[in-house]
C-alpha positions as CSV (number, residue, x, y, z in Angstrom):
1,M,40.5,-7.9,6.3
2,P,43.1,-4.9,6.1
3,V,42.4,-1.7,6.2
4,H,43.9,1.9,5.8
5,P,46.2,2.6,8.8
6,L,44.9,5.7,8.5
7,R,41.3,5.1,8.6
8,S,42.2,2.7,11.9
9,F,43.3,5.2,13.7
10,F,40.6,7.9,13.1
11,V,38.1,5.4,13.8
12,L,39.5,4.8,17.1
13,V,39.7,8.6,18.1
14,S,36.3,8.9,16.8
15,T,35.0,6.4,18.9
16,A,36.9,8.2,22.1
17,A,36.4,11.3,21.6
18,T,33.5,12.8,23.3
19,C,32.2,16.3,22.7
20,A,29.7,19.2,24.2
21,I,28.5,20.6,20.9
22,A,28.1,17.0,18.4
23,V,28.4,19.7,15.6
24,L,31.8,20.8,16.4
25,C,33.5,17.4,16.8
26,S,36.5,16.8,14.0
27,A,36.9,13.2,14.4
28,P,34.4,12.4,11.6
29,R,35.5,15.0,9.5
30,A,39.1,13.4,9.9
31,A,38.3,9.7,9.4
32,A,36.6,10.9,6.0
33,Q,39.4,12.8,4.9
34,A,41.3,9.7,5.2
35,A,39.7,8.3,2.3
36,C,40.9,10.6,0.2
37,E,44.4,10.1,2.0
38,A,44.9,6.6,1.1
39,L,48.2,6.0,-0.3
40,W,48.1,4.4,-3.9
41,P,49.7,1.2,-4.3
42,Q,53.4,1.3,-6.0
43,I,52.4,-0.8,-9.7
44,P,55.2,-3.3,-10.4
45,A,57.8,-2.3,-13.1
46,V,57.2,-5.8,-14.7
47,S,54.1,-8.2,-14.0
48,A,54.6,-11.4,-13.0
49,S,54.3,-14.9,-14.8
50,G,50.6,-15.7,-15.4
51,C,49.3,-11.9,-14.9
52,P,46.6,-11.1,-17.4
53,K,47.2,-9.2,-20.2
54,S,45.5,-5.4,-21.7
55,G,42.2,-6.4,-22.7
56,T,41.1,-9.5,-20.1
57,T,38.0,-9.1,-19.0
58,L,38.0,-11.0,-15.1
59,T,35.1,-12.5,-14.0
60,V,33.7,-13.1,-10.7
61,H,30.8,-15.5,-11.0
62,A,28.2,-16.8,-8.3
63,N,30.0,-18.2,-4.9
64,E,33.4,-17.5,-6.3
65,Y,36.3,-15.3,-4.3
66,L,38.7,-13.5,-6.5
67,E,41.7,-11.7,-5.0
68,L,44.4,-10.2,-7.4
69,R,47.8,-10.5,-7.2
70,Q,50.2,-7.5,-5.9
71,S,52.7,-8.5,-8.5
72,C,50.3,-7.9,-11.9
73,D,49.9,-4.8,-13.5
74,Y,46.5,-4.6,-14.3
75,R,46.6,-2.0,-16.9
76,G,43.8,-2.7,-19.4
77,V,42.1,-5.1,-17.6
78,I,38.7,-5.1,-16.3
79,I,36.2,-6.8,-14.2
80,E,32.7,-8.4,-14.1
81,V,30.9,-9.8,-11.0
82,V,28.2,-11.6,-12.6
83,G,26.7,-13.6,-9.9
84,G,25.7,-13.1,-5.9
85,N,27.1,-14.4,-2.8
86,S,30.7,-13.4,-4.0
87,W,33.7,-11.8,-3.4
88,L,36.3,-9.6,-5.2
89,N,39.3,-8.4,-3.1
90,C,41.7,-6.5,-5.2
91,N,44.1,-6.8,-2.7
92,H,45.5,-3.1,-2.8
93,T,46.4,-3.3,-6.2
94,V,45.5,-0.5,-9.2
95,L,43.1,-1.3,-12.3
96,R,44.4,1.4,-14.6
97,E,42.5,2.3,-18.2
98,D,44.8,2.0,-21.3
99,S,43.6,2.4,-25.2
100,T,41.4,-0.7,-25.4
101,T,39.1,0.3,-22.0
102,E,39.2,4.2,-21.8
103,D,35.3,3.8,-22.4
104,K,34.8,0.9,-20.3
105,K,33.8,0.6,-16.5
106,G,36.7,-0.5,-14.1
107,I,34.3,-2.8,-12.3
108,A,30.9,-3.7,-13.2
109,I,27.9,-5.5,-11.0
110,D,26.2,-7.1,-13.7
111,G,23.6,-10.0,-13.5
112,H,22.7,-9.5,-16.9
113,G,19.4,-9.6,-16.5
114,E,19.5,-11.3,-13.3
115,R,18.7,-10.3,-10.2
116,I,22.2,-10.3,-7.8
117,S,22.6,-9.7,-4.2
118,N,25.0,-10.4,-1.8
119,V,28.3,-9.0,-3.6
120,R,31.4,-7.5,-1.8
121,V,33.9,-5.8,-3.6
122,S,37.1,-4.3,-1.3
123,N,40.1,-3.0,-1.1
124,C,40.6,-1.6,-5.0
125,F,42.3,1.6,-6.5
126,I,40.8,2.6,-10.0
127,D,42.4,5.2,-12.4
128,G,40.2,6.6,-15.1
129,F,37.5,4.4,-17.2
130,E,34.1,5.6,-18.1
131,N,33.4,4.7,-14.1
132,G,35.2,3.0,-11.5
133,V,32.1,0.7,-10.5
134,R,28.9,0.7,-11.9
135,V,25.9,-1.2,-10.1
136,N,23.9,-2.3,-13.3
137,A,20.3,-2.6,-13.7
138,P,18.5,-5.7,-15.5
139,N,16.4,-3.2,-17.2
140,H,13.3,-5.1,-16.1
141,N,10.4,-4.3,-17.8
142,R,11.5,-0.8,-18.7
143,T,9.6,-1.0,-22.2
144,A,6.0,-2.2,-19.7
145,L,7.2,0.9,-17.8
146,R,7.0,3.2,-20.4
147,Q,4.3,2.0,-22.1
148,A,2.1,2.0,-19.1
149,Y,3.6,5.7,-18.5
150,W,2.0,6.7,-21.5
151,D,-1.2,4.7,-21.9
152,Y,-2.4,6.9,-18.5
153,E,-0.5,10.5,-19.7
154,H,-4.7,11.7,-19.1
155,D,-4.8,10.4,-15.7
156,L,-2.1,11.1,-13.2
157,R,-3.7,9.4,-10.6
158,E,-4.1,6.3,-11.9
159,R,-0.9,6.7,-13.9
160,Y,1.1,6.9,-10.4
161,H,-0.7,3.6,-9.0
162,V,-0.3,1.7,-11.9
163,L,3.8,2.4,-12.3
164,T,4.4,2.6,-8.2
165,A,3.3,-1.5,-8.0
166,M,5.3,-2.1,-11.5
167,Q,8.5,-0.3,-10.0
168,D,8.1,-2.1,-7.1
169,D,8.4,-5.1,-9.2
170,A,11.6,-4.3,-11.0
171,R,13.3,-3.4,-7.4
172,E,12.5,-7.3,-6.7
173,H,14.7,-7.8,-10.0
174,G,17.3,-5.1,-9.0
175,A,20.8,-5.2,-7.4
176,S,20.7,-5.6,-3.4
177,G,22.9,-5.9,-0.7
178,V,25.9,-4.9,-2.6
179,T,29.2,-3.5,-0.4
180,I,31.9,-1.5,-1.8
181,E,34.5,-0.9,1.2
182,N,37.9,0.7,0.7
183,V,37.6,1.6,-3.0
184,H,39.3,4.4,-4.4
185,A,38.7,5.9,-8.2
186,R,39.9,9.2,-9.7
187,N,40.3,10.6,-13.2
188,T,36.9,8.8,-14.4
189,R,35.4,10.4,-17.5
190,G,32.0,10.2,-15.9
191,T,30.5,9.3,-12.9
192,G,33.2,7.6,-10.2
193,L,31.1,5.0,-8.2
194,Y,27.6,4.8,-10.2
195,I,24.4,2.8,-8.2
196,S,21.7,1.6,-10.5
197,G,18.4,2.0,-10.6
198,H,16.1,-0.2,-8.6
199,A,19.2,-1.1,-6.3
200,Q,18.9,-1.3,-2.6
201,N,21.0,-1.6,0.2
202,V,23.6,-0.8,-1.1
203,T,26.4,0.3,0.9
204,L,29.5,2.4,-0.2
205,D,32.4,2.5,3.2
206,F,35.5,3.9,2.9
207,V,35.5,5.6,-0.7
208,S,36.6,8.2,-2.3
209,V,36.4,9.8,-5.8
210,E,38.6,12.6,-6.9
211,H,39.0,14.4,-10.0
212,N,36.4,12.9,-12.2
213,G,34.2,14.1,-15.3
214,G,30.8,13.7,-13.2
215,P,29.3,13.2,-9.9
216,G,31.7,11.5,-7.3
217,V,28.6,9.1,-6.7
218,Y,25.6,8.7,-8.6
219,I,22.2,7.0,-7.1
220,D,19.8,6.4,-10.1
221,A,15.7,6.4,-9.9
222,E,13.8,4.2,-8.1
223,S,16.7,2.9,-6.0
224,R,16.4,2.6,-2.0
225,F,17.9,2.3,1.0
226,N,21.5,2.9,0.2
227,R,24.2,3.9,2.7
228,I,27.4,6.4,2.1
229,F,29.5,7.0,5.3
230,D,33.1,7.7,6.2
231,S,34.3,8.5,2.6
232,C,35.7,11.4,0.7
233,F,34.7,13.4,-2.4
234,K,37.2,16.0,-3.5
235,N,37.3,18.0,-7.2
236,T,34.2,16.0,-8.4
237,G,33.1,17.1,-11.9
238,R,29.7,17.9,-11.0
239,E,28.3,17.4,-7.1
240,G,29.4,15.0,-5.0
241,I,26.6,12.8,-4.7
242,A,23.8,12.9,-6.9
243,V,20.6,11.9,-5.2
244,D,17.9,11.2,-8.1
245,G,14.6,9.9,-7.6
246,S,15.8,7.8,-4.7
247,A,14.5,7.5,-1.1
248,G,15.5,6.0,2.1
249,N,18.9,6.7,2.1
250,T,22.0,7.8,4.6
251,I,24.7,9.4,3.5
252,E,26.6,10.2,7.2
253,L,30.0,11.0,8.4
254,N,31.9,11.9,4.8
255,Y,33.9,15.2,3.6
256,F,33.6,16.8,0.7
257,E,35.5,19.4,-1.3
258,A,35.6,21.8,-4.1
259,S,32.9,20.1,-6.3
260,A,32.0,21.9,-9.5
261,E,28.9,22.2,-8.8
262,G,28.0,21.4,-4.9
263,G,28.2,18.5,-2.9
264,I,24.8,16.6,-2.1
265,F,21.8,17.3,-4.5
266,V,18.3,15.7,-4.2
267,Y,16.2,15.7,-6.9
268,K,13.7,13.9,-9.4
269,N,14.8,13.9,-13.4
270,A,11.6,14.9,-15.2
271,G,11.5,12.0,-17.6
272,E,14.8,12.3,-19.6
273,K,14.5,10.5,-22.4
274,N,11.3,8.4,-21.7
275,Y,9.7,8.2,-25.0
276,R,6.5,7.0,-26.4
277,V,7.2,3.1,-27.2
278,G,7.9,3.3,-31.1
279,E,9.2,6.9,-30.6
280,E,13.2,6.0,-29.4
281,Q,15.8,8.3,-30.5
282,P,19.0,8.1,-31.1
283,G,21.5,8.4,-27.9
284,G,19.3,6.3,-25.8
285,T,15.9,5.2,-24.1
286,H,15.3,5.6,-20.0
287,G,12.0,4.6,-18.5
288,P,9.9,6.5,-16.3
289,R,10.8,8.1,-12.9
290,T,8.2,7.3,-10.5
291,Q,9.7,7.6,-6.8
292,H,10.8,11.1,-5.7
293,S,13.8,11.7,-3.9
294,M,12.5,11.5,-0.2
295,G,12.9,10.2,3.5
296,N,16.9,10.6,2.6
297,I,19.0,11.4,5.7
298,I,21.9,13.4,5.0
299,Q,24.0,13.7,9.0
300,D,27.4,14.4,10.3
301,N,28.8,15.2,6.5
302,T,31.8,17.9,6.4
303,F,31.4,20.2,3.4
304,Y,34.6,22.8,2.3
305,N,34.5,25.3,0.0
306,E,31.6,24.2,-1.8
307,D,29.4,26.2,-3.8
308,K,25.8,24.7,-2.9
309,A,27.2,22.1,-0.3
310,V,23.3,20.5,-0.2
311,W,20.6,21.3,-2.1
312,I,16.9,19.9,-1.9
313,A,14.7,19.8,-5.3
314,S,17.6,20.9,-7.0
315,R,15.9,20.9,-10.5
316,A,13.4,23.0,-9.2
317,P,14.8,26.2,-10.5
318,R,16.0,24.8,-13.9
319,N,14.6,26.2,-17.1
320,Y,13.7,23.6,-19.8
321,A,13.0,25.4,-22.7
322,N,16.0,24.5,-25.2
323,S,17.6,22.0,-23.1
324,G,18.1,20.3,-26.4
325,L,16.8,16.9,-24.5
326,F,13.1,15.3,-24.5
327,W,11.3,15.4,-21.0
328,S,8.1,13.2,-20.4
329,D,6.9,15.2,-17.0
330,P,4.4,17.5,-17.8
331,V,5.2,21.3,-17.8
332,V,3.3,23.7,-15.3
333,Y,4.6,26.8,-16.0
334,D,5.8,28.2,-19.5
335,K,6.0,32.0,-20.1
336,G,8.6,34.3,-21.3
337,G,10.8,31.7,-22.4
338,Y,10.8,29.8,-18.8
339,E,9.4,26.4,-19.0
340,Y,9.2,24.7,-15.5
341,R,8.6,20.9,-14.7
342,R,7.9,20.0,-11.0
343,D,10.6,19.1,-8.7
344,F,10.2,16.3,-5.7
345,A,12.1,15.8,-2.9
346,E,10.2,16.4,0.2
347,G,10.8,14.9,3.6
348,N,14.4,14.9,3.5
349,I,16.5,15.4,6.6
350,V,19.5,17.4,6.9
351,R,21.1,17.1,10.5
352,R,24.4,17.4,12.5
353,N,26.6,18.8,9.6
354,R,29.6,21.3,8.9
355,F,29.1,23.9,6.6
356,L,32.7,25.7,6.2
357,D,33.7,28.8,3.5
358,A,30.8,28.2,1.6
359,R,31.3,29.8,-1.9
360,T,27.3,30.9,-2.3
361,D,24.5,29.2,-0.3
362,A,25.5,26.2,1.7
363,L,21.8,24.4,2.3
364,V,19.1,25.1,-0.4
365,I,16.1,24.3,0.3
366,E,13.4,24.0,-2.5
367,D,10.6,21.2,-1.5
368,D,8.1,20.4,1.3
369,N,8.7,19.2,5.3
370,S,12.6,19.2,5.4
371,V,13.9,18.9,8.9
372,I,16.9,21.0,8.9
373,V,18.4,20.7,12.8
374,D,21.9,21.2,14.7
375,N,24.1,22.3,11.6
376,Y,26.9,24.5,11.9
377,F,27.9,27.2,9.4
378,E,31.1,29.1,9.1
379,L,29.9,31.4,6.7
380,F,32.9,33.9,5.4
381,P,32.6,36.8,2.8
382,L,32.5,34.9,-0.6
383,A,29.3,33.3,0.8
384,R,25.8,34.5,0.2
385,S,24.0,33.2,2.8
386,G,23.7,29.7,5.3
387,I,20.0,28.7,4.6
388,Y,18.5,29.6,1.2
389,L,14.7,28.5,1.6
390,G,11.7,29.0,-1.1
391,S,11.8,28.6,-4.9
392,R,11.0,31.2,-7.5
393,P,9.2,28.9,-10.0
394,R,7.1,27.2,-7.0
395,Q,6.0,30.9,-6.0
396,W,5.1,31.5,-9.5
397,V,2.8,28.5,-9.9
398,D,1.3,29.7,-6.0
399,D,2.4,26.6,-4.6
400,P,5.2,27.8,-2.4
401,V,7.8,25.3,-0.6
402,Y,5.6,23.7,2.5
403,G,6.3,22.7,6.4
404,T,10.2,23.3,6.3
405,E,11.7,22.6,10.1
406,I,14.5,24.9,11.0
407,R,16.0,24.0,14.7
408,G,18.7,24.5,16.6
409,N,21.6,25.8,13.6
410,R,24.2,27.9,14.7
411,F,25.7,30.5,12.6
412,V,29.5,31.9,12.1
413,V,29.1,35.1,10.4
414,E,32.2,37.1,9.0
415,G,31.7,39.9,6.8
416,A,29.0,42.6,6.7
417,I,26.9,41.1,3.2
418,V,26.7,37.2,4.3
419,R,23.3,37.0,5.9
420,P,22.6,33.4,8.0
421,A,19.8,32.6,5.7
422,V,17.8,34.3,2.9
423,H,14.1,34.0,2.6
424,E,13.3,35.2,-0.8
425,F,10.3,33.2,-1.9
426,C,7.0,33.0,0.5
427,T,6.6,29.6,2.2
428,L,4.0,28.5,4.3
429,G,4.2,26.2,7.4
430,S,7.6,26.8,8.4
431,S,9.1,26.6,12.0
432,M,12.3,28.2,12.8
433,T,13.5,27.9,16.3
434,R,16.5,28.4,18.9
435,N,19.0,29.2,16.1
436,F,22.0,31.2,16.8
437,V,23.8,33.7,14.6
438,G,27.6,35.3,16.0
439,P,31.5,36.0,15.1
440,L,34.2,33.2,15.1
441,G,34.8,33.2,18.4
442,G,32.5,35.3,19.6
443,A,29.3,34.9,21.8
444,S,25.7,34.3,19.8
445,T,22.5,35.5,19.8
446,L,19.3,34.2,19.1
447,Y,18.8,34.7,15.6
448,T,14.9,35.3,14.0
449,F,14.7,34.2,10.8
450,P,13.0,36.7,7.8
451,A,9.5,36.1,7.5
452,A,7.9,35.8,4.0
453,P,4.4,35.8,3.9
454,C,2.4,34.4,0.9
455,P,-0.4,37.2,0.6
456,N,-3.4,37.0,-1.9
457,R,-3.0,33.3,-2.7
458,G,-5.1,31.8,-5.3
459,V,-5.9,27.9,-6.5
460,L,-3.4,25.8,-6.7
461,H,-2.3,25.1,-10.6
462,P,-4.4,22.0,-11.5
463,S,-1.3,20.0,-12.7
464,L,0.1,20.7,-9.3
465,I,-2.7,19.3,-7.2
466,V,-1.7,15.3,-7.8
467,A,2.6,13.9,-8.6
468,A,3.3,15.3,-12.0
469,F,4.7,11.8,-13.3
C-alpha cells in the first residue's frame, strides 16, 4: 500500500538510528511530525463522469473493498462502513463538507446495532464535518446499564460487580479490530477521530488532526487495548488525545503541539447525563462509566508548547458546582461552593517522553500508582514545573495521591522561577530516585524532590473506601 514518502524516509532513519540516551532520539519525533506534513491532494477542478454528487452516502458492506477515484471531487459526500472484513481505501482523495454535510461524520464505522470488526480505513484526507472518522458504539444494553446503576445506588460494591459484568458483555458487541491508517483530518467542528465506548483493539497509525473544535482523538468509556502511534496533533480545540474511562491503551511515538488545553488527558467521566430511566432530559443520555482510565502506556512521544502535556486524572480538581449538567457519580466533598467527585486514573505509565517548552506544568499527576520514568523535560521561563504531583481535593478528603514512582528523569531548567517538580499537596508511598537537573548544555546533578508529608491523617472519607460509581 502506498505511504507518504516523508514517512518512509523517517521510518528508515528511525530504524537505523541508535542513541546513547533514548529520550534524546529525534527520529521518532520527526516520523510523527511527518503525519502533519502530509501533502494534501489536489482536488479536481471538474469531476469525471460517474462521480457521486453532493448529498451522497457511499456504503461499504461486509466483505467489500471500496477504492475512491482520484478524478472525483467528493465535496458533500460521506461514507459509512456498515460491515466487517471490509476495507475503505480513499486513495489519497479529499472528503470535504458542504452545507448538506457540515453536521455529519466524514466517515462513520457503524454496524447499526450489530458488532463490527476487522475494518480498515486508509489514505483519506478529511476537511470539515462534525467528526472526521467516528467508530460508533452499538449502544448495547445502555438502558439496562442505567437501570442497574440506580438499582444499586445504596450498595456501591454490588453496583461495581454487576456493572462490570454488564460492561464486559457490552464490549463483546462493540467495535474491534479497526485500523485507521494514513488518515488526516482538519477543521472538524468536534473531535477529529472518535473511538466509541466498548471498542477494542482500534489502531490509529500515521494519522493527523489539526485546527479542529474538540479533542484530536477521543477514546470513550469502557473501551480497551487501543493503540495510537506515529501520529501528529497540532492546534486542536481541546486536548490532543482524551482518554475517558478507557484502559490498557498504548499511545506512543506521536507528536503534540499547541493544543488549546493540553496534550493527553486521562480521566474517568463522573457520570455525565447518566439519568435514571424514565427521567431523561433533552440533550441526550449517556450510560454509566464503570471502568477506570487505568493501565495506559504513554511512551516515546514529543510534546511541544503544551499547557499541560500529560494530565493524569485531569477531572480531579474540577468543581462540579453550578456546571449546568447532571452528574451521577457521588459527591465526596461539598463545601464553600466547591463540589468534588472522585476521578479514577490509576496505574498509568509515562516513560521516555520529551516535554519541550511547556507553558505551565508539563506533567500533572493526581491519582495513584503512576510510573514516571526516563522522561526528558526542557523547562524555560514560561513553565512552572516539570512534574506537578498531588491533588488539592484528594488532600481535602484525607485521601492523598498514593504510590507514585518517579525515576530516571532529566530536567533541563532555564530561569530562576522554574522548578523541576512541584509537590504542593501531600502524597503517600512515593518513590523518587535517580532524577537529574541541570542547565541546557551544562552538567546535571542529582535532584531531590521536595517532600510533602501528610501529618495528622484521619479516617478516609466513607465514599472513598470503595470505587465511587
